[in-house]
C-alpha positions in Angstrom: 9.5 -6.9 4.5 11.2 -9.6 2.5 9.6 -11.1 -0.6 7.3 -14.0 0.4 6.0 -16.8 -1.8 3.3 -18.0 0.6 2.2 -21.5 1.3 -0.7 -23.6 0.1 -3.3 -25.1 2.4 -6.6 -27.0 1.8 -9.6 -25.7 3.8 -13.1 -27.3 4.0 -15.9 -25.0 2.8 -19.5 -25.5 2.1 -18.9 -25.9 -1.7 -16.1 -28.3 -1.0 -12.4 -28.2 -0.2 -10.5 -25.2 -1.5 -6.9 -24.2 -1.9 -5.8 -21.0 -0.1 -2.6 -19.1 -0.2 -1.3 -18.3 3.3 1.0 -15.3 3.9 1.9 -13.0 6.7 1.4 -9.3 7.2 2.3 -6.9 10.0 -0.8 -5.4 11.6 -1.0 -1.9 13.0 0.4 -2.8 16.4 3.5 -4.5 14.9 2.5 -8.2 15.3 2.8 -10.6 12.3 -0.5 -12.2 11.5 -1.5 -14.8 9.0 -3.8 -13.9 6.1 -5.2 -16.2 3.4 -6.4 -15.7 -0.2 -8.6 -18.3 -1.9 -7.2 -19.9 -5.1 -9.9 -22.4 -6.2 -11.6 -25.7 -5.5 -9.4 -28.8 -5.0 -11.5 -30.6 -7.6 -10.4 -28.0 -10.2 -6.8 -28.1 -9.1 -6.1 -31.6 -7.7 -2.4 -31.1 -7.1 -0.5 -28.5 -5.1 1.5 -27.7 -8.3 -1.7 -26.9 -10.2 -2.9 -24.6 -7.3 0.5 -22.8 -7.3 0.3 -22.3 -11.0 -3.2 -20.8 -10.7 -2.0 -18.6 -7.8 0.7 -17.3 -10.1 -1.8 -16.8 -13.0 -4.0 -14.8 -10.7 -1.1 -12.7 -9.6 -1.5 -13.5 -5.9 2.2 -13.5 -5.2 2.4 -10.0 -6.5 -0.5 -8.9 -4.4 0.8 -10.4 -1.2 4.1 -8.6 -1.7 2.4 -5.3 -2.7 0.9 -4.8 0.8 2.2 -1.6 2.3 4.3 -1.6 5.4 2.5 -1.2 8.7 1.5 2.2 9.8 0.2 5.1 7.8 0.3 5.3 4.1 2.3 7.9 2.2 0.5 9.8 -0.5 2.7 8.5 -3.4 1.8 4.9 -2.6 -1.9 5.8 -2.3 -1.8 7.7 -5.7 -0.2 4.7 -7.5 -2.8 2.4 -5.9 -5.6 4.7 -7.1 -4.2 4.9 -10.6 -3.9 1.1 -10.8 -7.3 0.3 -9.3 -9.4 2.9 -11.1 -7.5 3.5 -14.3 -5.6 0.3 -14.9 -6.3 -2.3 -17.5 -8.3 -4.4 -15.0 -10.4 -1.6 -13.5 -14.1 -2.3 -12.8 -15.3 0.6 -14.9 -13.0 1.2 -17.9 -12.3 4.9 -18.6 -11.7 6.6 -21.9 -8.1 7.0 -23.1 -8.3 10.8 -22.7 -9.7 10.6 -19.2 -7.0 8.0 -18.2 -4.1 10.1 -19.6 -5.5 13.3 -18.1 -5.8 11.9 -14.6 -2.5 10.1 -14.7 -0.8 13.3 -15.8 -2.5 15.3 -13.1 -1.6 12.8 -10.4 2.0 12.1 -11.5 3.0 15.6 -12.6 1.4 17.7 -9.9 0.0 15.9 -6.9 2.8 13.3 -6.3 5.6 15.8 -6.5 3.7 18.1 -4.1 2.3 15.6 -1.6 4.2 12.4 -2.4 6.2 11.9 0.8 3.5 13.1 3.2 1.3 10.8 5.1 -2.1 10.7 3.3 -4.3 11.1 6.3 -2.2 14.2 7.4 -3.0 16.1 4.3 -5.5 18.9 5.2 -8.0 20.5 2.9 -6.3 23.8 3.5 -3.0 22.4 2.3 -4.6 21.3 -1.0 -6.4 24.7 -1.4 -3.3 26.7 -0.8 -1.1 24.5 -3.0 -0.1 26.4 -6.2 -0.6 23.3 -8.2 -4.1 22.5 -7.1 -6.7 23.9 -9.5 -10.2 22.4 -9.3 -9.5 19.4 -11.5 -6.5 18.4 -9.4 -8.4 18.7 -6.2 -11.0 16.5 -7.7 -8.4 13.8 -8.6 -7.0 14.0 -5.1 -10.4 13.7 -3.6 -11.3 10.7 -5.8 -8.0 9.0 -4.8 -8.6 9.5 -1.1 -12.2 8.2 -1.4 -10.8 5.1 -3.2 -8.3 4.6 -0.4 -11.0 4.5 2.2 -12.8 1.8 0.2 -9.7 -0.4 -0.1 -7.9 0.4 3.1 -10.1 -0.4 6.2 -7.9 1.5 8.6 -8.6 4.7 6.7 -12.4 4.4 7.3 -13.8 7.6 8.7 -10.8 9.7 7.8 -10.9 11.9 4.8 -8.2 14.5 4.7 -9.5 16.3 1.6 
């Protein structure tokens, strides 16, 4: 998918008019559909230029271009998403430096080389158990990452390969 900037639009809401960033994604059956992300109230950002600046500050253009291609997710994409969401600078619950470095090392040095190109939902528990690089702590990291994926990726609900 090509890089997209998105377009701005005003929508009426209960709290007043808001700016939204419109962009397109490909859904699971291959059709392109419009999605929107809220930016802020029009009274806070009166001009489109101000709303665009706020969208850039919030990193929305990065987010709309970070959406995976349609279909099933590969493990390497899922692993990086997990590391960014749970161990990145803006994670909801900050982790200690030692925990962060240990998990990043485990995921990048062992799990991604072994399972990286595979489709995440096709990875079976037996594959993980039989992997030479999967001691208990690595299985735990993989399990946490796949649970995280189910929270953030609606089409993975009900599927847990590990």
